[in-house]
Structure formats: structure tokens, C-alpha cells
C-alpha positions in Angstrom: 23.4 1.7 -29.0 24.0 -2.0 -28.2 20.4 -2.8 -27.4 19.2 -6.2 -28.6 16.5 -4.5 -30.6 19.0 -2.3 -32.4 21.2 -5.3 -33.2 18.2 -7.3 -34.5 17.1 -4.4 -36.7 20.5 -4.1 -38.1 20.6 -7.8 -38.9 17.1 -7.8 -40.4 18.0 -4.8 -42.6 21.1 -6.5 -43.9 19.3 -9.7 -44.5 16.5 -7.9 -46.4 19.1 -6.3 -48.6 20.8 -9.6 -49.4 17.5 -11.3 -50.2 16.6 -8.4 -52.5 19.8 -9.1 -54.4 21.8 -6.1 -53.2 25.6 -6.3 -53.0 27.0 -7.1 -49.6 28.2 -3.5 -49.1 24.8 -2.1 -49.9 23.1 -4.6 -47.7 25.4 -3.7 -44.9 24.5 -0.1 -45.4 20.8 -0.9 -45.2 21.5 -2.7 -41.9 23.4 0.3 -40.6 20.5 2.6 -41.5 18.1 0.4 -39.6 20.4 0.4 -36.6 20.9 4.1 -36.8 17.1 4.7 -36.9 16.7 2.7 -33.8 19.5 4.6 -32.0 18.0 7.9 -33.0 14.6 6.9 -31.7 16.1 5.9 -28.4 17.9 9.2 -27.8 16.0 11.2 -25.1 14.3 14.3 -26.5 15.4 17.7 -25.4 14.0 18.4 -21.9 15.3 21.9 -21.7 12.0 23.5 -22.9 11.6 26.9 -21.3 8.9 27.1 -18.7 6.9 30.3 -19.1 3.9 30.3 -16.7 3.2 34.0 -17.3 2.0 33.1 -20.8 -0.8 30.9 -19.5 -4.3 31.8 -18.3 -5.5 30.9 -14.7 -5.6 28.5 -13.1 -2.9 26.9 -15.3 -0.5 29.7 -14.7 -0.8 29.3 -10.9 -0.1 25.6 -11.1 3.0 25.9 -13.2 4.3 28.7 -11.0 3.5 26.7 -7.8 5.6 23.8 -9.1 8.4 26.1 -10.0 8.4 27.8 -6.6 8.3 24.4 -4.8 11.4 23.3 -6.9 13.2 26.5 -5.9 12.5 25.8 -2.2 13.7 22.2 -2.6 17.0 23.4 -4.1 17.4 25.9 -1.3 17.0 23.1 1.3 19.6 21.0 -0.6 22.0 23.9 -0.8 22.1 24.0 3.0 23.0 20.4 3.4 26.7 19.7 4.0 28.7 18.0 1.2 28.5 14.2 1.4 26.4 11.2 0.3 23.1 12.7 1.5 23.6 15.9 -0.4 24.6 13.9 -3.5 21.4 11.9 -3.3 19.3 15.0 -2.8 21.0 16.6 -5.9 20.0 13.5 -7.9 16.4 14.0 -6.7 16.6 17.6 -7.7 17.4 16.6 -11.3 14.5 14.1 -11.2 12.2 16.9 -10.0 13.3 18.9 -13.0 11.5 16.3 -15.1 8.4 16.9 -13.0 8.6 20.6 -13.5 8.7 20.0 -17.3 5.7 17.7 -17.1 3.8 20.2 -15.0 4.5 22.9 -17.5 3.4 20.8 -20.4 0.2 19.8 -18.6 -0.6 23.4 -17.7 0.1 24.6 -21.3 -2.1 21.8 -22.6 -4.9 22.8 -20.3 -4.6 26.4 -21.4 -4.8 25.3 -25.0 -7.9 23.2 -24.3 -9.7 26.1 -22.6 -8.8 28.4 -25.4 -10.2 25.9 -27.9 -13.4 25.6 -26.0 -13.8 29.4 -26.2 -13.7 29.1 -30.0 -16.8 26.9 -30.1 -20.0 28.9 -30.2 -22.0 26.5 -28.1 -24.7 29.1 -27.3 -25.5 29.7 -30.9 -25.3 26.0 -31.7 -27.7 25.1 -28.9 -30.1 27.9 -29.9 -30.2 26.7 -33.5 -30.6 23.1 -32.5 -33.5 24.0 -30.2 -35.2 26.0 -33.0 -34.8 23.1 -35.5 -36.5 20.7 -33.0 -39.2 23.2 -32.1 -40.1 23.9 -35.7 -40.0 20.3 -36.8 -37.4 21.1 -39.4 -35.2 18.4 -37.9 -37.6 15.8 -39.5 -36.5 16.9 -43.0 -33.3 15.5 -44.6 -31.5 18.8 -44.6 -32.7 19.6 -41.1 -31.6 16.3 -39.8 -28.1 16.8 -41.2 -27.9 20.2 -39.7 -29.0 18.9 -36.3 -26.4 16.2 -36.5 -23.6 18.7 -37.2 -24.8 20.9 -34.3 -25.0 18.0 -31.9 -21.5 17.0 -32.9 -20.3 20.5 -32.2 -21.9 20.6 -28.8 -20.5 17.1 -28.0 -17.0 18.2 -28.8 -17.3 21.2 -26.5 -18.6 18.9 -23.7 -15.7 16.5 -24.1 -13.2 19.3 -24.0 -14.8 20.9 -20.9 -14.8 17.5 -19.1 -11.2 16.9 -20.1 -10.2 20.4 -18.8 -12.0 19.9 -15.5 -10.5 16.5 -14.8 -7.0 17.7 -15.7 -7.4 20.8 -13.6 -8.5 18.9 -10.5 -5.7 16.3 -11.0 -3.0 18.9 -11.5 -4.2 20.8 -8.4 -3.6 17.7 -6.3 -0.2 16.9 -7.9 0.8 20.5 -7.4 0.1 20.1 -3.7 2.3 17.1 -3.7 5.2 19.3 -4.6 4.8 21.2 -1.4 4.5 18.0 0.6 7.8 16.9 -0.8 9.5 20.1 0.5 8.4 19.3 4.1 9.7 15.7 3.6 13.0 17.1 2.2 13.5 19.3 5.3 13.2 16.3 7.5 15.7 14.3 5.5 18.1 17.2 5.4 18.3 17.3 9.2 18.6 13.5 9.5 15.1 12.8 10.8 13.5 11.6 7.5 13.8 8.6 5.1 15.8 9.6 2.0 15.0 6.4 0.2 11.3 6.9 0.8 11.7 10.5 -0.4 13.2 9.3 -3.6 10.3 6.9 -4.2 7.9 9.7 -3.6 9.7 11.9 -6.1 9.6 9.2 -8.7 5.9 8.5 -8.1 5.1 12.2 -8.4 7.0 12.6 -11.7 5.4 9.4 -13.1 1.9 10.6 -12.2 2.5 13.9 -13.9 3.8 12.1 -17.0 0.7 9.8 -17.0 -1.6 12.8 -16.7 0.0 14.6 -19.6 -0.2 11.5 -21.8 -3.8 10.9 -20.8 -4.7 14.5 -21.7 -3.1 14.0 -25.1 -4.6 10.6 -25.8 -8.1 11.6 -24.7 -8.2 14.6 -27.0 -6.8 12.5 -29.9 -9.3 9.7 -29.3 -12.2 12.3 -29.5 -10.8 13.7 -32.7 -10.3 17.0 -31.0 -7.9 19.7 -32.2 -6.6 22.0 -29.5 -4.6 24.8 -31.2 -1.6 26.3 -29.4 -3.3 29.6 -28.7 -0.1 31.5 -29.1 1.8 29.7 -26.3 
């Protein structure tokens, strides 16, 4: 609320109102609206979205479920640690891992949506029609050339989506395995033979990588002008 940017925006809004000839009270109101908009944008979004792996197709369902199961095992290990500084630190890491579970769910749901979108593109018919246009020479006519261009664009869209789904699946599989690796590290820490600081860094790194993957999936699809409908999820 007291961020420098918020204060600057409030001042800029008030100054703009004064320059425009608005009364001081109105100008102050403009400044307050600018400040309020900045504060609202800075408020974290609701992260309590319900994770429902059963609504996804494979392999996305398995990845989301695997992350959930790993988190449950993590919490079981933490529950067995005696109250004290170590347990408090592990509880904070548990809360951070909740962010990772949310990202894993969003990635899996996005992957499910992409695969569903691919299924709606009739690549077989498009490829057959394009082949026939080229075979018959119709592609050399203005109408045929336009048709061929549309068919090629359709096939290119499908190829981009397939590539995106494959890359995302492989990356999520690796990150899902990292969840299990963290459990073994947590067991070591819980009995005093592991590095809790290092574990915290690994948890942060995993969550950050999951977030980066989710953002990359969204940006790649948007850059390609793709639309991946929610497919009922």
C-alpha cells in the first residue's frame, strides 16, 4: 500500500486533475483512484483454486495426482517432527509447496486443454485435401492457392500445438519427479541429517520452475495465435 509506485501514481493522478482545471477535492479523488488501482493490482490473486486431477486426461491427470501425493507425504513427514524451529521452518516450506501444487495443476489442466484442442483440428482431412490440390495442379489457380494457404495454416497450428504439448509433458514429468526427490530430502532434514536451508532453496527453485513452465505454455500459445478452449475442465 505504501509502495513508491503507488505513491507516485497517486501524485501523478492528482497533478493531472489540477492541470485539467479540476477542483482540489476532485483532483485528490483522481489521485486516490490511481493509488487504489495500483493497490488492487498488487493484491495476490486467490490461490485456493480447487485441484481436480480426476477431470483431466492422461498423462496430465497422473502428473497432477503425483504432485498431490508427494505433498501429502511431505506433510506427513512434517507432522512427525517435534514442535520447534525445525518444524516451523518445514511448515513454511509446506505452504510454499502449496504454490507448487497449484502451478502443477494449472500446467496439467493447460496441457489437457491443448491436447483437446488438437483433437478438434481435422489434420487428416486437411492434409488429404492439400495433397489433392497439389496433385491436380489446382494450387496454381488463385482460388486453389488461397485454399492451400488456409489448409497449410491449419496444419501448422496443429503442429505447433503438438510440439507445445510434447515439450510441456516432458518438462512436467521431470518436475513431478522433483517432488518425490524433495520428500527424501525432507526425511533427512526431519531426522537432523539434512540441510534445511538447502531444502528451502530447492523448494523455491521447484516452484519457480513450475511457474515458469506455466507462463511459457501460455505465452507460446498466445504468440502463435492459438486458442485452447477449456474442454469442460
